[in-house]
C-alpha positions, 0 to 999 in steps of 0.5 A, a space after each residue: 739694407 742700403 750701404 749709405 747713411 740715413 739723413 739722421 746719421 748724416 746730420 750726426 756725422 756733420 755735427 761730429 765732424 765740426 765738433 771734433 775737428 774744431 775742439 780736438 784736431 791733431 794739434 790736441 794730440 800733439 799738446 797732450 804728448 808734448 806735455 807728457 799728460 799723465 791722464 792721456 786725454 782731456 777730461 774737459 773734452 770728455 765732458 763736452 762729448 757728453 754735452 753734445 749727446 755723443 756719450 749716450 748713443 748706445 744708452 736707451 732713450 728711457 734711460 736718458 740716452 739717444 739709443 741710436 745704435 752701432 751705425 751712429 756710434 761708428 759715425 762719431 768714432 770715424 771722426 775721432 779717428 780722422 782727428 786722432 782725438 785721444 778719448 775714452 769714447 770707445 771703451 766707455 760709451 761703446 764697451 762699458 755701455 754695451 756690457 752694462 746693458 746686459 746686466 742688472 738695472 742697478 749697474 745702469 742706474 749707477 753708471 749711465 748718468 755719469 757716463 752721459 755727463 762725461 763725469 765717468 770713464 770706463 776701461 775694458 780689462 780683457 786681454 792677459 797676453 801679448 795678443 788679443 785672446 779673450 777666449 783664453 781668459 785665465 784670471 780667477 774669480 773665487 768665491 769669498 764670503 758673499 762675493 768674489 776674490 779676483 786674482 790675476 793680471 790684465 794688459 793693454 787696458 786703455 785708460 785703466 789707470 784713471 778709469 772710474 769703472 773697470 769691466 773685468 773678464 774673469 774665470 769662475 769655472 772651467 779652464 782657459 780656452 773654454 767659453 763656459 765659466 767666464 764671468 764679467 765684473 764691474 770693479 770700481 776704481 781704488 779697489 783694495 789690492 788693485 795695482 795699475 802700471 800705465 805705459 805709453 804706446 806707440 801712438 802716445 796713448 796710455 794703456 795700463 797693466 793691471 794686477 789684481 792681488 786678491 781684489 774683493 768684490 761683492 756679488 752685486 759686481 757681477 754683470 749678468 750671470 755667474 759662469 755665463 758671461 761669454 754671451 755678454 762679452 761676445 756682444 760687447 766685443 762685437 760692438 767694440 770691434 765694429 767701433 774700432 773698425 770705424 775709428 780705423 776708417 777715420 785714421 785711414 781716411 784722414 791719412 788719405 786726405 792729407 796725402 792727396 792734398 800733398 800730391 796736389 801741392 808738392 812740385 818736382 821739376 816744376 810739376 805737381 807730383 799728383 800729375 805723375 801717373 804712377 802716383 795716381 794709380 796708387 792713390 786710386 788703389 788706396 781709395 778703392 780699398 778704403 771704400 770696400 772697407 767702409 762698406 764692410 764696416 757699415 754692413 757689420 754695424 747694420 747687422 749688429 743693430 738688426 740683431 743678425 745672427 751673422 753679425 759676429 762674422 761680419 764684424 771680423 770681416 770689417 776689423 780685418 779689412 779696415 786693418 789692412 786698408 788703413 795700414 795701406 793708407 798710412 804707409 802710402 801716406 808716409 812714402 808719398 810724402 817722401 823724407 819729410 813723412 818720417 819727421 815729427 813736423 808732419 802729422 802723417 807719422 801720427 796717423 801711422 802710429 795710431 793705425 798700428 795701435 788700433 790694428 792690434 786692438 781687439 784682434 789684428 788681421 790674423 786673429 780675425 782671419 783665423 776666426 773666419 776660417 774656423 767658422 767656415 770649417 777650416 
């Protein structure tokens, strides 16, 4: 497969770039932060995403969506990242939709129309510790009547305090570290004995600590098969990690563009600093690192769309490479801006903060490098 966008995907990119750039630039993030907004994103903007059709990118056409696939989803997420747009797009339109596609038709009939219109928001309750380790899921789901009782806690659940739907990974059998025995549940908001404690992250976004004190759900809440949720979880995380990689590309690309513009404008001793060879070398190195990461991400998404058996490894490569390249982009951006790069007046600092959060989300560089090493037999 060629590592460039098709004509249709290019048109989608242009539409997303114009829409997000006009409706939710970095100033939109500033306004939410300065107002200490308790939601963390704009509900009206989320409905506008629905009106544009973006929310249905992974929803099949016969269910009202566009059915365009992971590459198209990445196109939208890159523009979200470029503008640092606070949005539930990744957990909802990517994560929840992928999970529900692997479950019963009743779940899709219940949630897809609301997601398409931007009326529903979903969150992914996967992680339980300080690092991303879904295979270490310990939260228990015990049989109770005709359903289950969920007991345990989840951390870093983006938008979990306002989500209408929670995709929850819990253990119905086995022990932490075992793949078998994990089951996915669709838990609706306001469930009894569910407690959410939202916290601000470094980039001013909100993620919740969720406590399940014996939350009762019926058997219909199960997504897929009891004890057999690992495959659906793996598929969902593959799409979410690829999406996070695209968003990281957008963050890195936005920081790089801002830095290059600054190099062309800022003068020292009457000379534009972009004329200094040392800075030119650093800018060229950054550009090449971003392009390699872009190719890795596009390849991973193409493999996901093709159902390639090696897509999981390709996704880990993409997440690790975009994490490293974007970290380089934001660090170089702050350094080349000099002292003002550390001030709140300039947007470059916002890019560094968002990059830090996204690099950790769904596995950092170390996590994915370790996965690849283990997969290669090390």
